C-alpha positions as CSV (number, residue, x, y, z in Angstrom):
1,M,-29.7,-10.6,-3.4
2,K,-27.4,-8.5,-5.6
3,T,-28.7,-5.3,-4.2
4,M,-27.9,-6.4,-0.7
5,K,-24.4,-7.2,-1.8
6,R,-24.0,-3.9,-3.4
7,R,-25.3,-2.1,-0.4
8,G,-23.0,-4.0,1.9
9,A,-20.0,-3.3,-0.4
10,A,-20.9,0.4,-0.5
11,R,-21.3,0.6,3.2
12,F,-18.0,-1.2,3.7
13,A,-16.2,1.1,1.2
14,T,-17.7,4.1,3.0
15,A,-16.6,2.9,6.4
16,F,-13.2,2.0,5.1
17,L,-12.7,5.4,3.6
18,A,-13.9,7.2,6.7
19,L,-11.5,5.1,8.8
20,G,-8.6,5.9,6.5
21,L,-9.4,9.6,6.6
22,A,-9.8,9.7,10.3
23,L,-6.4,7.9,10.8
24,S,-4.7,10.2,8.4
25,V,-5.9,13.3,10.3
26,C,-4.8,12.1,13.8
27,P,-1.7,13.9,15.0
28,T,1.3,11.6,15.3
29,T,4.8,12.3,16.5
30,A,7.9,11.2,14.7
31,Q,10.7,10.0,16.8
32,A,14.1,10.5,15.1
33,Q,16.8,8.1,15.7
34,E,20.5,8.8,15.5
35,E,22.4,6.9,12.9
36,P,25.2,4.8,14.4
37,A,28.6,6.2,13.6
38,G,30.6,4.2,11.0
39,E,27.7,2.1,9.7
40,S,26.0,2.4,6.4
41,S,22.3,3.2,6.1
42,G,21.4,-0.2,4.6
43,R,21.2,-1.9,1.2
44,P,19.1,0.2,-1.1
45,L,19.6,-2.0,-4.1
46,D,17.6,-4.8,-2.5
47,G,14.6,-2.4,-2.2
48,Y,15.0,-1.3,-5.8
49,F,15.1,-4.9,-7.0
50,G,12.1,-5.9,-5.0
51,T,10.1,-2.9,-6.2
52,A,11.0,-3.6,-9.8
53,T,10.0,-7.2,-9.4
54,L,6.6,-6.3,-7.9
55,A,6.0,-3.8,-10.7
56,F,6.9,-6.3,-13.4
57,L,4.6,-8.9,-11.8
58,A,1.7,-6.4,-11.6
59,L,2.2,-5.4,-15.3
60,F,2.5,-9.1,-16.3
61,I,-0.8,-10.0,-14.5
62,V,-2.6,-7.0,-16.0
63,G,-1.3,-7.8,-19.5
64,K,-2.1,-11.5,-19.2
65,S,-5.7,-10.7,-18.2
66,A,-6.2,-8.1,-20.9
67,R,-5.5,-10.6,-23.6
68,R,-8.6,-12.6,-22.8
């Protein structure tokens, strides 16, 4: 039973990797948009705060599981 699971997982991983490589090679076009005059480009501090929160959470979970 375990060998069947390993084979299935290996096949899934191979297919997932192949799909990712195929999609990364496909040519895409970037469509630039003009920035509206007089408006700021957004609130970058929100993004920084969210990224720091996610990084702290990931480190906390890894540290918590390493203690066991």
